C-alpha positions in Angstrom: 55.0 9.1 -27.9 54.9 12.8 -28.0 56.6 15.0 -30.5 56.9 18.7 -29.8 58.0 21.9 -31.7 59.5 23.8 -29.4 58.6 27.3 -28.2 59.9 30.4 -28.6 61.0 32.7 -25.8 59.4 35.8 -24.9 61.3 38.7 -25.6 62.7 40.1 -22.5 62.3 37.2 -20.8 64.8 35.7 -17.9 66.3 32.9 -19.0 64.9 29.2 -17.6 67.3 26.5 -16.4 65.2 23.6 -17.6 66.5 20.0 -17.8 67.4 19.0 -21.5 64.1 17.0 -21.8 62.3 20.6 -21.9 61.6 21.9 -25.5 64.6 24.1 -27.0 64.2 27.7 -28.1 63.4 28.2 -31.9 63.0 31.5 -34.2 59.6 33.3 -33.6 57.0 33.1 -36.6 56.2 35.3 -39.7 56.6 38.9 -38.9 53.4 39.7 -40.9 51.4 37.3 -38.7 48.2 39.3 -37.9 48.0 40.6 -34.4 44.5 39.2 -33.7 44.5 35.5 -34.9 40.9 35.6 -35.6 41.2 38.4 -38.0 43.7 37.2 -41.0 43.0 40.5 -42.9 43.8 43.0 -40.3 45.1 45.9 -41.3 47.5 45.8 -37.8 50.4 43.1 -37.7 52.6 42.2 -35.0 55.8 39.6 -34.7 54.5 36.6 -33.2 56.2 36.4 -29.6 56.0 32.7 -28.6 54.6 29.6 -30.4 54.9 25.7 -29.0 53.5 22.5 -30.7 52.9 19.4 -29.8 51.6 16.1 -31.8 50.7 12.9 -29.7 48.6 9.6 -29.7 45.0 10.6 -27.8 45.7 8.6 -24.7 44.8 9.3 -21.3 48.7 9.3 -20.6 49.0 12.3 -22.8 46.9 14.4 -20.8 49.5 15.4 -18.0 52.7 15.0 -20.3 50.7 17.9 -22.5 50.0 19.7 -19.6 53.3 19.8 -18.4 54.6 20.9 -21.6 52.1 23.9 -21.7 52.7 24.4 -17.9 56.6 24.8 -18.7 56.2 27.1 -21.9 53.7 29.7 -19.8 56.7 29.6 -17.1 59.0 30.4 -19.7 57.3 33.6 -20.8 56.1 34.5 -17.3 52.4 34.5 -17.8 50.5 35.4 -14.9 49.6 32.6 -12.7 45.6 33.4 -13.1 45.8 33.4 -16.8 48.0 29.9 -17.0 45.7 28.4 -14.8 43.1 29.2 -17.4 44.9 27.5 -20.1 46.3 24.7 -18.2 42.7 24.0 -17.1 41.7 24.1 -21.0 44.8 21.9 -22.0 43.6 19.1 -19.6 39.6 19.3 -20.4 40.3 19.6 -24.2 43.0 17.1 -24.6 41.0 14.8 -22.3 38.0 15.4 -24.5 40.0 14.2 -27.2 40.7 11.0 -25.5 37.1 10.0 -25.0 35.5 11.2 -28.0 38.3 11.1 -31.1 40.9 8.8 -30.0 40.3 6.7 -32.8 40.4 9.6 -35.3 44.4 9.9 -35.6 46.7 12.4 -33.8 46.3 14.8 -31.5 48.1 18.3 -31.8 48.1 20.9 -29.1 49.6 24.2 -30.0 50.1 27.2 -27.8 51.0 30.7 -29.0 51.5 34.7 -27.5 51.0 37.2 -30.0 49.6 40.4 -29.9 48.8 40.8 -26.3 46.8 37.2 -26.7 47.5 34.1 -25.3 45.7 30.9 -27.7 45.8 27.3 -26.6 44.3 25.4 -29.7 43.6 21.7 -29.5 42.8 19.7 -32.7 41.8 16.1 -33.8 41.1 14.7 -36.8 37.3 13.7 -36.0 34.7 15.5 -37.9 31.7 15.6 -35.1 31.9 19.0 -33.7 31.3 19.5 -29.8 28.4 21.4 -28.9 29.4 24.8 -27.3 27.4 25.1 -23.8 25.5 28.2 -22.7 26.1 29.4 -19.7 22.2 28.8 -19.2 21.9 25.2 -19.9 20.5 23.0 -17.7 23.5 20.6 -16.5 22.1 17.2 -15.2 23.2 17.0 -11.8 23.8 13.3 -11.4 26.0 13.2 -14.7 29.7 12.5 -13.8 30.7 14.4 -17.1 29.9 16.8 -19.7 30.9 20.2 -17.6 34.3 20.5 -19.3 33.6 22.6 -21.8 31.4 25.1 -19.5 34.0 25.4 -17.1 36.6 26.1 -20.0 34.1 28.8 -21.6 33.3 30.4 -18.0 36.9 30.5 -17.1 37.8 32.0 -20.8 34.9 34.7 -20.8 35.7 35.4 -17.1 39.5 36.5 -17.8 38.3 38.3 -21.0 38.7 35.7 -23.8 36.4 33.2 -25.5 36.0 29.5 -26.5 35.4 28.6 -30.0 35.5 25.8 -32.3 36.6 25.5 -36.2 36.3 22.3 -38.5 37.8 21.6 -41.8 38.3 18.7 -44.3 41.0 17.1 -41.8 39.0 17.5 -38.4 38.2 20.0 -35.8 40.2 22.8 -33.6 38.7 23.9 -30.4 40.5 27.0 -29.6 40.9 29.2 -26.1 41.7 32.7 -26.0 43.0 35.0 -23.5 44.5 38.4 -23.1 48.0 37.7 -21.6 48.1 40.6 -18.7 
């Protein structure tokens, strides 16, 4: 089952006509949210422009469902196709990784936000082992059937002017992709 927190609308965005099954609009986040979410003590602040959150059981059926939800939010925010493609690929790969490697660790949470000129996708699970962030110069086993997803996401985010990062706490780990929302 997929539960969601409806995304907020991008100010000035044209209204969309979507079936009622799509997430509804909800108020923006705290006006004191920093412009750069990686620097919480930043002196510059900006009102969050949009936010959506979904929680699901980490099953294979969750991957296309969450990707579809992320796509709907990005379309509602009028995000350029090239930037949206980076986050859509990241959503598929990161949720797929949770299904493959952390399905037994409880629920999966996906958040997408737009604030301070940045789009951010964060995928969180309850497993403690951290994925190894790839280095572009790492040797890739040409015969392997998997193991390239994080590298591809990392390269696409970097090419778009963003980055891939991982953080962990006592509740599990989060993999985050940030790209400029130009």
